C-alpha positions in Angstrom: 103.8 146.1 126.3 102.0 148.1 124.3 103.2 145.8 120.8 103.0 142.8 122.8 99.0 143.7 123.1 98.8 144.6 119.4 100.7 141.7 118.4 98.4 139.7 120.7 95.3 141.1 119.0 96.5 140.9 115.7 97.0 136.8 116.0 93.5 136.9 117.5 92.0 138.4 114.6 94.2 136.0 112.1 93.0 133.0 113.9 89.6 134.1 114.0 89.2 134.8 110.8 90.8 131.5 109.5 88.0 129.8 111.9 85.1 132.1 110.3 86.5 130.8 106.7 87.3 127.0 107.4 83.6 127.6 109.0 82.0 129.1 105.8 83.5 126.1 103.6 82.0 123.4 106.0 78.9 125.1 105.7 79.2 125.4 101.5 79.6 122.0 101.3 77.2 121.1 103.5 74.9 122.9 101.9 75.7 121.6 98.3 75.0 118.2 99.7 71.7 118.7 101.1 70.2 121.3 98.3 67.6 120.1 95.7 69.4 121.6 92.6 67.2 120.2 89.9 65.4 123.8 89.1 68.6 125.2 89.1 70.0 122.6 86.6 66.9 122.7 84.6 67.5 126.8 84.3 70.5 126.4 83.0 70.2 123.4 80.6 73.2 121.6 82.0 74.3 119.0 84.1 78.1 117.7 85.0 78.6 114.0 85.4 81.9 113.1 86.8 83.5 109.8 85.9 87.0 107.9 85.2 87.6 108.2 81.2 89.3 105.2 81.3 86.5 103.0 82.3 85.9 100.5 79.4 83.1 100.4 78.4 81.2 102.6 80.5 83.4 105.5 79.8 86.1 106.3 77.8 88.1 107.8 75.4 88.9 106.5 71.7 92.5 107.4 70.4 90.9 110.7 68.9 90.1 111.7 72.5 86.6 111.6 71.8 84.7 110.1 74.9 82.6 107.0 74.2 80.8 104.8 76.5 78.1 102.8 77.7 77.3 105.3 80.8 78.1 107.9 78.0 75.3 107.1 75.8 72.7 106.3 78.5 73.2 109.6 80.5 72.6 111.7 77.5 69.2 109.6 76.7 68.1 110.4 80.3 68.9 114.1 80.4 67.1 114.5 76.6 63.9 113.7 78.0 64.1 116.8 80.1 65.9 118.8 77.7 69.1 119.0 79.7 72.7 118.2 78.1 75.0 116.4 80.1 78.9 117.7 80.5 81.1 114.8 81.2 84.2 115.9 83.8 86.9 113.6 84.5 87.9 113.4 88.3 90.3 111.4 90.5 87.8 108.3 90.9 89.3 107.6 94.4 88.0 111.1 95.5 84.5 110.9 93.4 82.3 111.2 96.7 84.2 114.6 97.5 83.7 116.2 94.6 80.4 115.7 94.8 79.5 117.0 97.9 81.5 119.9 97.1 79.7 120.7 94.4 82.2 120.2 91.4 80.0 117.5 90.0 76.8 116.9 90.3 76.3 113.1 89.5 78.5 110.3 89.4 77.9 107.9 86.3 80.5 105.8 85.4 80.0 101.9 86.7 79.7 103.0 90.1 78.4 100.4 92.6 75.7 100.9 94.8 76.9 99.5 98.8 75.6 100.2 102.0 79.2 102.3 102.6 78.2 104.8 99.9 74.8 105.1 100.8 75.8 106.4 103.8 77.1 109.4 101.8 75.8 109.5 98.8 72.4 109.0 97.4 71.6 106.3 94.6 69.1 106.1 91.1 67.9 102.8 90.9 70.3 99.8 89.2 70.2 100.3 85.6 72.8 97.3 85.1 74.4 94.3 86.8 78.1 93.6 87.5 80.1 91.4 89.4 83.9 91.0 90.5 86.1 88.3 88.6 89.8 87.7 88.6 91.8 88.5 85.2 95.2 86.3 84.6 97.3 85.4 82.2 96.8 81.5 81.4 100.5 80.4 81.6 100.1 81.5 85.3 97.7 78.6 85.7 95.6 80.3 88.1 91.9 78.7 87.4 90.8 79.4 91.2 91.0 82.1 94.2 93.5 79.6 95.9 95.4 79.8 93.2 96.7 83.6 94.1 98.3 81.9 97.3 101.5 83.8 97.7 101.3 85.9 94.4 100.5 89.6 93.6 97.3 90.8 93.1 96.2 94.4 91.7 93.3 96.5 92.6 92.2 100.1 90.8 92.1 102.6 94.0 88.7 103.1 95.3 86.8 100.7 93.4 84.0 98.5 94.4 86.4 95.5 93.8 88.9 96.9 96.9 86.1 97.4 98.9 84.5 93.5 98.5 88.7 92.7 98.4 89.0 94.4 102.0 85.2 93.7 103.3 85.8 90.1 102.2 89.3 89.3 103.8 88.9 85.6 103.8 88.0 84.8 100.1 91.4 86.3 98.5 92.7 89.0 100.6 94.3 86.7 103.2 95.8 84.4 100.0 97.9 86.9 97.8 101.3 88.3 98.9 101.8 90.5 101.9 98.2 90.0 102.2 98.2 93.4 100.3 97.2 94.3 97.0 99.0 96.9 94.4 96.5 99.5 93.5 96.6 101.2 90.6 94.8 104.6 89.4 93.2 103.4 86.3 92.6 99.3 85.1 94.5 100.2 81.9 98.0 100.8 84.3 96.9 97.5 85.9 96.4 95.6 82.8 100.5 97.0 81.8 101.8 95.7 84.7 99.8 92.1 84.3 101.2 91.9 81.2 104.5 92.1 82.6 104.2 90.2 84.9 104.8 92.3 88.0 101.4 91.3 89.1 99.9 88.0 88.7 96.1 88.8 88.9 93.9 91.4 88.7 90.4 92.0 90.8 88.1 93.6 88.5 85.0 94.7 87.0 83.4 92.1 84.6 81.9 94.2 82.3 85.2 96.3 82.1 87.4 92.8 81.5 85.1 91.7 78.8 85.3 94.4 77.3 88.8 94.8 77.1 89.9 91.5 76.6 88.0 91.1 73.5 89.6 94.4 71.8 92.6 93.2 73.1 94.9 91.3 70.1 96.2 89.1 72.7 92.9 87.8 73.3 93.7 83.9 73.9 96.2 84.7 76.6 93.8 86.1 79.2 92.2 84.2 82.0 88.9 84.7 83.6 87.6 83.4 87.2 84.6 83.9 88.9 84.9 84.2 92.2 82.5 84.0 95.2 82.1 87.7 95.4 78.5 89.1 95.9 77.1 90.7 92.2 76.7 94.0 92.5 74.4 97.1 91.1 75.5 99.9 89.1 73.4 103.0 90.0 73.9 106.9 89.7 75.5 108.2 92.6 73.9 111.9 93.8 73.9 114.4 96.5 71.4 113.2 99.3 69.5 117.0 98.8 68.9 115.9 95.0 65.6 114.0 95.9 63.7 115.8 92.5 67.2 114.5 90.6 66.7 111.4 91.7 63.2 110.8 90.5 63.8 112.3 87.0 66.4 109.4 86.5 64.8 107.0 87.8 61.7 107.5 85.7 64.0 108.6 82.9 65.7 104.9 82.9 61.9 103.1 83.4 61.3 105.3 80.2 63.9 104.1 77.9 63.4 100.5 79.1 60.1 100.6 78.2 60.7 102.3 74.6 63.5 100.1 73.6 66.2 103.0 73.7 68.1 100.8 76.8 68.1 97.4 75.1 69.6 99.6 71.7 72.2 100.9 73.9 72.8 97.6 75.7 73.6 95.8 71.9 76.0 99.2 71.2 78.1 98.4 74.1 77.7 94.5 75.0 76.0 92.5 71.7 74.6 89.6 72.1 76.6 89.0 75.5 73.6 88.6 78.2 73.5 91.9 80.5 70.9 92.5 83.3 69.3 95.7 83.9 
């Protein structure tokens, strides 16, 4: 009987300890999400930005492994105004909000679209670039409208704004495709491989990515870009709800870069003479 009582007591202690640990993790997450961390970041002199390092031209790696891109240049220019260095950390894009709220990263800055769903868990900066979702296919497949995707296979990136647009407006495209279900990819790079191989017939993708990628492909003339009727999107910087000072600093920085011509130079570097809306 005594051994049984001891066993029950030990089990209770273990369960209580586990509950306390889980509760502690939740509290840490909550604190990280509600704290204003600007003074800490300013003191340590570094801010950590999470990104998908295959998203051209926003943030991607050259063959040498060097990280480059529109958002890379813009983020560094903004934080240079405040004497803060930027550290970029590659993350699983579908887990970006979780990484942010857990404190693994300080910002999501990588062609991140502002929308009502994300605004429930993430605070956003002002818009710094406009984007839209387009359908990319091979010309040989003769897909010139969303209706031409009827019964065909569509690719989309997991956790992307394109996937959310597809789900939120099923009548525009989702209900037309094979099995009414898209093939999901971790990166657009892998999606393009399948598109070229004929495993999918269309790819729903950000226009900024598609335009840059296709322009730099040897077989660029083989692709067809189709405009749909999805709403235009706003690229903005995602941050924790508590980072009010960070939000104000980034907004002020973006305004300064637009006024002094730096933003225009970054636009031209990555988009050339293509008209972009900031």
